A tleap script that builds the chain and sets N, CA, C and O, in Angstrom:
source leaprc.protein.ff14SB
mol = sequence {
  NMET LYS PHE ASP ARG ILE SER LYS THR SER
  ILE VAL GLU GLY ILE ILE GLU GLN ILE LYS
  SER MET ILE ILE GLY ASN THR LEU LYS PRO
  GLY ALA GLN LEU PRO SER GLU GLU LYS LEU
  ALA GLU GLN MET GLY VAL GLY ARG GLY THR
  ILE ARG GLU ALA LEU LYS VAL LEU ILE TYR
  ALA GLY PHE LEU ILE ARG LYS ASN LYS GLY
  THR PHE VAL THR SER MET PRO ILE ALA SER
  LEU PRO VAL ARG ASP CPHE
}
set mol.1.N position { -15.690 -20.597 -9.911 }
set mol.1.CA position { -14.840 -19.956 -10.877 }
set mol.1.C position { -13.533 -20.717 -10.910 }
set mol.1.O position { -12.999 -21.102 -9.869 }
set mol.2.N position { -13.025 -20.928 -12.095 }
set mol.2.CA position { -11.812 -21.714 -12.295 }
set mol.2.C position { -10.766 -20.867 -12.985 }
set mol.2.O position { -11.070 -20.165 -13.949 }
set mol.3.N position { -9.551 -20.922 -12.508 }
set mol.3.CA position { -8.428 -20.203 -13.091 }
set mol.3.C position { -7.491 -21.211 -13.739 }
set mol.3.O position { -7.307 -22.311 -13.217 }
set mol.4.N position { -6.899 -20.850 -14.867 }
set mol.4.CA position { -5.973 -21.712 -15.577 }
set mol.4.C position { -4.573 -21.591 -15.000 }
set mol.4.O position { -4.217 -20.565 -14.420 }
set mol.5.N position { -3.787 -22.637 -15.162 }
set mol.5.CA position { -2.380 -22.570 -14.783 }
set mol.5.C position { -1.671 -21.652 -15.763 }
set mol.5.O position { -2.076 -21.545 -16.920 }
set mol.6.N position { -0.635 -20.999 -15.315 }
set mol.6.CA position { 0.105 -20.045 -16.123 }
set mol.6.C position { 1.415 -20.686 -16.578 }
set mol.6.O position { 2.102 -21.330 -15.786 }
set mol.7.N position { 1.761 -20.507 -17.860 }
set mol.7.CA position { 3.026 -21.034 -18.369 }
set mol.7.C position { 4.191 -20.203 -17.832 }
set mol.7.O position { 3.982 -19.130 -17.267 }
set mol.8.N position { 5.371 -20.679 -18.002 }
set mol.8.CA position { 6.551 -20.032 -17.437 }
set mol.8.C position { 6.941 -18.725 -18.127 }
set mol.8.O position { 7.742 -17.970 -17.577 }
set mol.9.N position { 6.406 -18.436 -19.303 }
set mol.9.CA position { 6.745 -17.193 -19.988 }
set mol.9.C position { 5.940 -16.050 -19.400 }
set mol.9.O position { 4.710 -16.056 -19.461 }
set mol.10.N position { 6.614 -15.090 -18.843 }
set mol.10.CA position { 6.012 -13.893 -18.279 }
set mol.10.C position { 4.832 -14.229 -17.356 }
set mol.10.O position { 3.678 -13.931 -17.661 }
set mol.11.N position { 5.145 -14.831 -16.267 }
set mol.11.CA position { 4.128 -15.339 -15.354 }
set mol.11.C position { 3.218 -14.229 -14.834 }
set mol.11.O position { 1.996 -14.366 -14.883 }
set mol.12.N position { 3.783 -13.147 -14.344 }
set mol.12.CA position { 2.967 -12.061 -13.789 }
set mol.12.C position { 2.051 -11.490 -14.869 }
set mol.12.O position { 0.869 -11.254 -14.623 }
set mol.13.N position { 2.596 -11.270 -16.061 }
set mol.13.CA position { 1.770 -10.745 -17.152 }
set mol.13.C position { 0.658 -11.715 -17.521 }
set mol.13.O position { -0.451 -11.289 -17.843 }
set mol.14.N position { 0.937 -13.004 -17.481 }
set mol.14.CA position { -0.082 -14.012 -17.765 }
set mol.14.C position { -1.220 -13.963 -16.759 }
set mol.14.O position { -2.388 -14.076 -17.130 }
set mol.15.N position { -0.885 -13.798 -15.494 }
set mol.15.CA position { -1.901 -13.694 -14.445 }
set mol.15.C position { -2.729 -12.429 -14.643 }
set mol.15.O position { -3.957 -12.458 -14.562 }
set mol.16.N position { -2.039 -11.314 -14.905 }
set mol.16.CA position { -2.737 -10.043 -15.122 }
set mol.16.C position { -3.710 -10.174 -16.281 }
set mol.16.O position { -4.870 -9.781 -16.164 }
set mol.17.N position { -3.249 -10.724 -17.398 }
set mol.17.CA position { -4.108 -10.850 -18.582 }
set mol.17.C position { -5.291 -11.778 -18.326 }
set mol.17.O position { -6.404 -11.497 -18.770 }
set mol.18.N position { -5.063 -12.873 -17.620 }
set mol.18.CA position { -6.144 -13.811 -17.341 }
set mol.18.C position { -7.234 -13.157 -16.489 }
set mol.18.O position { -8.418 -13.249 -16.815 }
set mol.19.N position { -6.842 -12.506 -15.412 }
set mol.19.CA position { -7.831 -11.876 -14.532 }
set mol.19.C position { -8.501 -10.708 -15.241 }
set mol.19.O position { -9.714 -10.527 -15.136 }
set mol.20.N position { -7.707 -9.907 -15.968 }
set mol.20.CA position { -8.266 -8.766 -16.702 }
set mol.20.C position { -9.297 -9.240 -17.731 }
set mol.20.O position { -10.365 -8.640 -17.850 }
set mol.21.N position { -8.995 -10.297 -18.469 }
set mol.21.CA position { -9.946 -10.784 -19.473 }
set mol.21.C position { -11.190 -11.386 -18.824 }
set mol.21.O position { -12.275 -11.325 -19.402 }
set mol.22.N position { -11.049 -11.960 -17.640 }
set mol.22.CA position { -12.224 -12.478 -16.924 }
set mol.22.C position { -13.123 -11.333 -16.468 }
set mol.22.O position { -14.345 -11.477 -16.437 }
set mol.23.N position { -12.525 -10.200 -16.117 }
set mol.23.CA position { -13.310 -9.027 -15.709 }
set mol.23.C position { -13.996 -8.423 -16.931 }
set mol.23.O position { -15.195 -8.145 -16.899 }
set mol.24.N position { -13.241 -8.222 -18.000 }
set mol.24.CA position { -13.812 -7.630 -19.217 }
set mol.24.C position { -14.867 -8.548 -19.818 }
set mol.24.O position { -15.884 -8.071 -20.320 }
set mol.25.N position { -14.639 -9.861 -19.775 }
set mol.25.CA position { -15.602 -10.829 -20.295 }
set mol.25.C position { -16.768 -11.098 -19.367 }
set mol.25.O position { -17.637 -11.914 -19.676 }
set mol.26.N position { -16.793 -10.424 -18.237 }
set mol.26.CA position { -17.875 -10.516 -17.253 }
set mol.26.C position { -17.963 -11.887 -16.569 }
set mol.26.O position { -18.995 -12.228 -15.992 }
set mol.27.N position { -16.874 -12.673 -16.636 }
set mol.27.CA position { -16.811 -13.907 -15.859 }
set mol.27.C position { -16.661 -13.548 -14.386 }
set mol.27.O position { -17.264 -14.173 -13.513 }
set mol.28.N position { -15.842 -12.525 -14.126 }
set mol.28.CA position { -15.740 -11.942 -12.786 }
set mol.28.C position { -16.545 -10.653 -12.813 }
set mol.28.O position { -16.158 -9.684 -13.467 }
set mol.29.N position { -17.645 -10.645 -12.114 }
set mol.29.CA position { -18.559 -9.505 -12.142 }
set mol.29.C position { -18.174 -8.452 -11.098 }
set mol.29.O position { -17.519 -8.771 -10.106 }
set mol.30.N position { -18.579 -7.203 -11.323 }
set mol.30.CA position { -18.295 -6.153 -10.341 }
set mol.30.C position { -18.789 -6.555 -8.951 }
set mol.30.O position { -19.909 -7.037 -8.787 }
set mol.31.N position { -17.939 -6.349 -7.971 }
set mol.31.CA position { -18.271 -6.693 -6.593 }
set mol.31.C position { -17.867 -8.107 -6.198 }
set mol.31.O position { -17.890 -8.445 -5.015 }
set mol.32.N position { -17.496 -8.943 -7.174 }
set mol.32.CA position { -17.112 -10.325 -6.872 }
set mol.32.C position { -15.789 -10.344 -6.110 }
set mol.32.O position { -14.866 -9.589 -6.416 }
set mol.33.N position { -15.720 -11.213 -5.124 }
set mol.33.CA position { -14.487 -11.360 -4.359 }
set mol.33.C position { -13.623 -12.445 -4.998 }
set mol.33.O position { -14.111 -13.528 -5.321 }
set mol.34.N position { -12.354 -12.149 -5.175 }
set mol.34.CA position { -11.408 -13.144 -5.678 }
set mol.34.C position { -11.050 -14.101 -4.547 }
set mol.34.O position { -11.137 -13.748 -3.371 }
set mol.35.N position { -10.647 -15.314 -4.913 }
set mol.35.CA position { -10.141 -16.229 -3.879 }
set mol.35.C position { -8.908 -15.621 -3.217 }
set mol.35.O position { -8.319 -14.672 -3.735 }
set mol.36.N position { -8.530 -16.168 -2.086 }
set mol.36.CA position { -7.338 -15.680 -1.375 }
set mol.36.C position { -6.098 -15.841 -2.248 }
set mol.36.O position { -6.094 -16.617 -3.203 }
set mol.37.N position { -5.049 -15.099 -1.907 }
set mol.37.CA position { -3.788 -15.210 -2.640 }
set mol.37.C position { -3.288 -16.650 -2.621 }
set mol.37.O position { -2.758 -17.135 -3.621 }
set mol.38.N position { -3.450 -17.330 -1.507 }
set mol.38.CA position { -3.001 -18.711 -1.389 }
set mol.38.C position { -3.743 -19.615 -2.366 }
set mol.38.O position { -3.133 -20.448 -3.036 }
set mol.39.N position { -5.070 -19.448 -2.445 }
set mol.39.CA position { -5.872 -20.289 -3.343 }
set mol.39.C position { -5.571 -19.978 -4.804 }
set mol.39.O position { -5.477 -20.887 -5.628 }
set mol.40.N position { -5.420 -18.695 -5.126 }
set mol.40.CA position { -5.071 -18.323 -6.507 }
set mol.40.C position { -3.718 -18.922 -6.886 }
set mol.40.O position { -3.553 -19.461 -7.980 }
set mol.41.N position { -2.759 -18.821 -5.976 }
set mol.41.CA position { -1.424 -19.364 -6.241 }
set mol.41.C position { -1.487 -20.868 -6.485 }
set mol.41.O position { -0.833 -21.383 -7.392 }
set mol.42.N position { -2.264 -21.557 -5.687 }
set mol.42.CA position { -2.411 -23.004 -5.843 }
set mol.42.C position { -3.075 -23.345 -7.183 }
set mol.42.O position { -2.604 -24.229 -7.897 }
set mol.43.N position { -4.168 -22.648 -7.525 }
set mol.43.CA position { -4.888 -22.917 -8.773 }
set mol.43.C position { -4.038 -22.627 -10.000 }
set mol.43.O position { -4.118 -23.343 -10.999 }
set mol.44.N position { -3.224 -21.580 -9.929 }
set mol.44.CA position { -2.437 -21.165 -11.091 }
set mol.44.C position { -1.046 -21.801 -11.119 }
set mol.44.O position { -0.323 -21.674 -12.107 }
set mol.45.N position { -0.680 -22.471 -10.056 }
set mol.45.CA position { 0.612 -23.150 -10.018 }
set mol.45.C position { 1.800 -22.209 -9.916 }
set mol.45.O position { 2.864 -22.470 -10.477 }
set mol.46.N position { 1.606 -21.102 -9.187 }
set mol.46.CA position { 2.673 -20.111 -9.001 }
set mol.46.C position { 2.802 -19.801 -7.519 }
set mol.46.O position { 2.015 -20.288 -6.707 }
set mol.47.N position { 3.789 -18.994 -7.167 }
set mol.47.CA position { 3.980 -18.601 -5.778 }
set mol.47.C position { 3.052 -17.454 -5.380 }
set mol.47.O position { 2.560 -16.706 -6.224 }
set mol.48.N position { 2.832 -17.340 -4.095 }
set mol.48.CA position { 1.962 -16.289 -3.564 }
set mol.48.C position { 2.500 -14.896 -3.884 }
set mol.48.O position { 1.715 -13.991 -4.166 }
set mol.49.N position { 3.802 -14.705 -3.849 }
set mol.49.CA position { 4.400 -13.411 -4.167 }
set mol.49.C position { 4.108 -12.988 -5.608 }
set mol.49.O position { 3.907 -11.807 -5.888 }
set mol.50.N position { 4.086 -13.964 -6.515 }
set mol.50.CA position { 3.770 -13.680 -7.916 }
set mol.50.C position { 2.327 -13.202 -8.042 }
set mol.50.O position { 2.039 -12.256 -8.775 }
set mol.51.N position { 1.431 -13.859 -7.328 }
set mol.51.CA position { 0.019 -13.446 -7.327 }
set mol.51.C position { -0.089 -12.035 -6.752 }
set mol.51.O position { -0.783 -11.187 -7.311 }
set mol.52.N position { 0.584 -11.789 -5.655 }
set mol.52.CA position { 0.527 -10.480 -5.001 }
set mol.52.C position { 0.990 -9.378 -5.955 }
set mol.52.O position { 0.377 -8.312 -6.019 }
set mol.53.N position { 2.069 -9.634 -6.693 }
set mol.53.CA position { 2.590 -8.656 -7.641 }
set mol.53.C position { 1.564 -8.358 -8.749 }
set mol.53.O position { 1.355 -7.199 -9.107 }
set mol.54.N position { 0.937 -9.393 -9.280 }
set mol.54.CA position { -0.072 -9.212 -10.331 }
set mol.54.C position { -1.290 -8.452 -9.796 }
set mol.54.O position { -1.827 -7.581 -10.479 }
set mol.55.N position { -1.719 -8.776 -8.591 }
set mol.55.CA position { -2.884 -8.091 -8.010 }
set mol.55.C position { -2.592 -6.615 -7.781 }
set mol.55.O position { -3.471 -5.774 -7.966 }
set mol.56.N position { -1.370 -6.293 -7.384 }
set mol.56.CA position { -0.999 -4.882 -7.188 }
set mol.56.C position { -1.151 -4.100 -8.484 }
set mol.56.O position { -1.643 -2.971 -8.474 }
set mol.57.N position { -0.734 -4.687 -9.596 }
set mol.57.CA position { -0.864 -4.025 -10.899 }
set mol.57.C position { -2.334 -3.833 -11.243 }
set mol.57.O position { -2.728 -2.761 -11.703 }
set mol.58.N position { -3.150 -4.862 -11.024 }
set mol.58.CA position { -4.578 -4.772 -11.340 }
set mol.58.C position { -5.300 -3.773 -10.438 }
set mol.58.O position { -6.254 -3.127 -10.871 }
set mol.59.N position { -4.856 -3.643 -9.202 }
set mol.59.CA position { -5.423 -2.634 -8.301 }
set mol.59.C position { -5.048 -1.244 -8.796 }
set mol.59.O position { -5.894 -0.352 -8.849 }
set mol.60.N position { -3.790 -1.061 -9.156 }
set mol.60.CA position { -3.323 0.224 -9.664 }
set mol.60.C position { -4.055 0.603 -10.948 }
set mol.60.O position { -4.360 1.775 -11.168 }
set mol.61.N position { -4.337 -0.385 -11.796 }
set mol.61.CA position { -5.017 -0.142 -13.071 }
set mol.61.C position { -6.512 0.098 -12.896 }
set mol.61.O position { -7.185 0.508 -13.841 }
set mol.62.N position { -7.038 -0.151 -11.702 }
set mol.62.CA position { -8.449 0.115 -11.448 }
set mol.62.C position { -9.381 -1.066 -11.660 }
set mol.62.O position { -10.599 -0.904 -11.587 }
set mol.63.N position { -8.840 -2.247 -11.919 }
set mol.63.CA position { -9.677 -3.425 -12.122 }
set mol.63.C position { -10.105 -4.056 -10.803 }
set mol.63.O position { -11.178 -4.653 -10.717 }
set mol.64.N position { -9.271 -3.925 -9.780 }
set mol.64.CA position { -9.544 -4.542 -8.483 }
set mol.64.C position { -9.409 -3.501 -7.379 }
set mol.64.O position { -8.814 -2.439 -7.560 }
set mol.65.N position { -9.982 -3.843 -6.231 }
set mol.65.CA position { -9.860 -3.002 -5.042 }
set mol.65.C position { -9.719 -3.933 -3.839 }
set mol.65.O position { -10.307 -5.014 -3.805 }
set mol.66.N position { -8.933 -3.498 -2.851 }
set mol.66.CA position { -8.814 -4.270 -1.604 }
set mol.66.C position { -9.679 -3.614 -0.551 }
set mol.66.O position { -9.582 -2.412 -0.303 }
set mol.67.N position { -10.525 -4.418 0.063 }
set mol.67.CA position { -11.361 -3.955 1.173 }
set mol.67.C position { -11.248 -4.976 2.292 }
set mol.67.O position { -11.336 -6.183 2.065 }
set mol.68.N position { -11.055 -4.477 3.485 }
set mol.68.CA position { -10.899 -5.358 4.645 }
set mol.68.C position { -9.842 -6.404 4.341 }
set mol.68.O position { -8.679 -6.058 4.130 }
set mol.69.N position { -10.217 -7.663 4.313 }
set mol.69.CA position { -9.225 -8.719 4.053 }
set mol.69.C position { -9.477 -9.410 2.723 }
set mol.69.O position { -9.070 -10.557 2.537 }
set mol.70.N position { -10.147 -8.723 1.787 }
set mol.70.CA position { -10.439 -9.355 0.505 }
set mol.70.C position { -10.066 -8.476 -0.668 }
set mol.70.O position { -9.825 -7.277 -0.523 }
set mol.71.N position { -10.023 -9.100 -1.836 }
set mol.71.CA position { -9.780 -8.391 -3.084 }
set mol.71.C position { -11.019 -8.556 -3.938 }
set mol.71.O position { -11.488 -9.672 -4.163 }
set mol.72.N position { -11.552 -7.429 -4.415 }
set mol.72.CA position { -12.822 -7.428 -5.125 }
set mol.72.C position { -12.686 -6.767 -6.491 }
set mol.72.O position { -11.843 -5.893 -6.694 }
set mol.73.N position { -13.536 -7.202 -7.425 }
set mol.73.CA position { -13.615 -6.563 -8.734 }
set mol.73.C position { -14.292 -5.213 -8.527 }
set mol.73.O position { -15.300 -5.116 -7.826 }
set mol.74.N position { -13.732 -4.169 -9.143 }
set mol.74.CA position { -14.316 -2.839 -8.989 }
set mol.74.C position { -15.690 -2.794 -9.643 }
set mol.74.O position { -15.992 -3.580 -10.541 }
set mol.75.N position { -16.510 -1.871 -9.182 }
set mol.75.CA position { -17.848 -1.727 -9.744 }
set mol.75.C position { -17.884 -0.647 -10.809 }
set mol.75.O position { -18.954 -0.175 -11.193 }
set mol.76.N position { -16.681 -0.250 -11.295 }
set mol.76.CA position { -16.621 0.745 -12.358 }
set mol.76.C position { -17.165 0.128 -13.640 }
set mol.76.O position { -16.920 -1.050 -13.900 }
set mol.77.N position { -17.894 0.889 -14.444 }
set mol.77.CA position { -18.291 0.363 -15.748 }
set mol.77.C position { -17.037 0.089 -16.576 }
set mol.77.O position { -16.063 0.838 -16.501 }
set mol.78.N position { -17.063 -0.972 -17.357 }
set mol.78.CA position { -15.898 -1.373 -18.151 }
set mol.78.C position { -15.421 -0.232 -19.041 }
set mol.78.O position { -14.215 -0.074 -19.234 }
set mol.79.N position { -16.326 0.559 -19.583 }
set mol.79.CA position { -15.949 1.654 -20.483 }
set mol.79.C position { -15.074 2.685 -19.776 }
set mol.79.O position { -14.265 3.354 -20.420 }
set mol.80.N position { -15.228 2.821 -18.453 }
set mol.80.CA position { -14.451 3.832 -17.748 }
set mol.80.C position { -13.142 3.293 -17.178 }
set mol.80.O position { -12.375 4.051 -16.585 }
set mol.81.N position { -12.872 1.991 -17.347 }
set mol.81.CA position { -11.628 1.440 -16.855 }
set mol.81.C position { -10.473 1.982 -17.671 }
set mol.81.O position { -10.598 2.148 -18.885 }
set mol.82.N position { -9.362 2.259 -17.034 }
set mol.82.CA position { -8.212 2.783 -17.767 }
set mol.82.C position { -7.690 1.748 -18.767 }
set mol.82.O position { -7.677 0.549 -18.488 }
set mol.83.N position { -7.272 2.218 -19.902 }
set mol.83.CA position { -6.708 1.342 -20.921 }
set mol.83.C position { -5.197 1.445 -20.816 }
set mol.83.O position { -4.609 2.476 -21.143 }
set mol.84.N position { -4.574 0.370 -20.357 }
set mol.84.CA position { -3.121 0.333 -20.182 }
set mol.84.C position { -2.636 -1.028 -20.590 }
set mol.84.O position { -3.337 -2.024 -20.416 }
set mol.85.N position { -1.458 -1.077 -21.124 }
set mol.85.CA position { -0.805 -2.359 -21.404 }
set mol.85.C position { 0.144 -2.666 -20.268 }
set mol.85.O position { 1.085 -1.910 -20.027 }
set mol.86.N position { -0.082 -3.747 -19.575 }
set mol.86.CA position { 0.784 -4.177 -18.492 }
set mol.86.C position { 1.390 -5.497 -18.847 }
set mol.86.O position { 2.163 -6.052 -18.066 }
savepdb mol mol.pdb
quit
């Protein structure tokens, strides 16, 4: 799985939208583990704190869940995911 670099305009929102669209588009399937925060930060060309902030929003929105030491796509059906603009 490949993540795009994020432009400087609204970096956190760009990360949120990219991951959210990958989940909705089924590129990231339910149960899939995301790369570590360090790897995501490197791939997207941003700091780890920025990735952490975006992941917190996606967890709160119900797209992701943290288990043990990983971050995973929720197994909720897409239709039941909350619709929010972040």
